[in-house]
C-alpha positions in Angstrom: 11.9 -9.3 7.0 8.1 -9.6 5.6 6.3 -6.1 5.0 2.5 -5.3 4.6 1.7 -3.3 1.7 -1.9 -1.4 1.4 -4.9 -1.0 -0.9 -2.9 1.9 -2.9 -5.0 5.4 -3.5 -4.8 6.3 -7.1 -6.8 9.6 -6.8 -7.9 11.9 -4.2 -11.3 11.0 -4.1 -10.7 7.3 -3.8 -12.0 5.7 -0.9 -11.8 2.3 -1.5 -11.0 -0.6 -4.7 -12.2 -3.8 -5.6 -9.6 -7.0 -5.7 -10.6 -7.9 -9.2 -7.9 -10.2 -9.5 -4.8 -11.6 -8.3 -2.1 -12.1 -10.7 0.4 -13.8 -8.0 -0.1 -16.3 -5.7 1.7 -16.7 -1.9 5.4 -18.0 -2.5 5.7 -16.4 -5.9 8.9 -14.5 -6.3 8.2 -10.9 -7.8 10.4 -7.7 -8.5 9.9 -4.2 -8.0 7.1 -3.2 -10.7 5.7 -6.9 -11.2 1.6 -6.6 -11.3 0.3 -8.4 -8.1 -3.4 -7.9 -9.6 -5.8 -5.6 -10.9 -7.8 -3.3 -8.5 -11.5 -2.1 -9.7 -12.3 1.3 -8.6 -15.4 3.4 -9.1 -14.0 5.2 -12.1 -11.2 2.7 -13.7 -9.4 -0.6 -13.4 -6.0 -0.6 -12.4 -3.0 -2.3 -12.2 -1.7 -2.9 -9.2 2.1 -3.3 -8.9 4.6 -4.6 -6.7 6.5 -1.8 -4.4 9.5 -4.3 -3.7 11.1 -7.5 -4.5 10.4 -10.5 -3.0 8.3 -13.5 -2.2 4.7 -13.3 -1.6 4.2 -14.2 1.9 0.4 -13.8 1.9 -2.9 -12.5 -0.1 -4.7 -10.2 3.1 -7.7 -9.8 0.4 -9.4 -12.2 -1.6 -10.5 -11.5 -5.2 -14.3 -9.4 -5.2 -13.1 -7.9 -1.7 -13.8 -4.0 -1.4 -10.7 -2.9 0.6 -10.3 0.5 2.0 -7.3 2.6 0.8 -4.3 2.2 3.3 -5.7 -1.3 4.4 -3.3 -3.6 3.8 -3.6 -6.0 1.1 -0.3 -7.9 0.4 2.4 -8.8 2.7 6.0 -9.4 0.6 9.2 -10.6 2.0 12.7 -10.4 1.7 13.1 -14.2 0.9 11.3 -17.3 1.1 12.8 -18.1 4.6 11.0 -14.7 5.8 8.0 -15.5 4.0 7.8 -19.2 5.9 8.3 -17.2 9.5 5.8 -14.6 8.3 3.3 -17.5 7.8 4.3 -19.2 10.9 3.4 -16.1 13.5 
């Protein structure tokens, strides 16, 4: 199964973040806690860590994109077969 994960909110005043850099690519295997990339906010730059183990099925925002908190930015599938199924849909 593939699950979409949102731009995190690291403070009550944070409304959006900028994808400064992705540290992973589609097809990469990740563990929970793996750094997926870096998010720039109006106050700090923060590592965005994987909330789950699996395979990166899609990156839904490009480097440089400004994304509202709660908006899906990455899809993590359970395994390569689930990632392929997500990409085919």
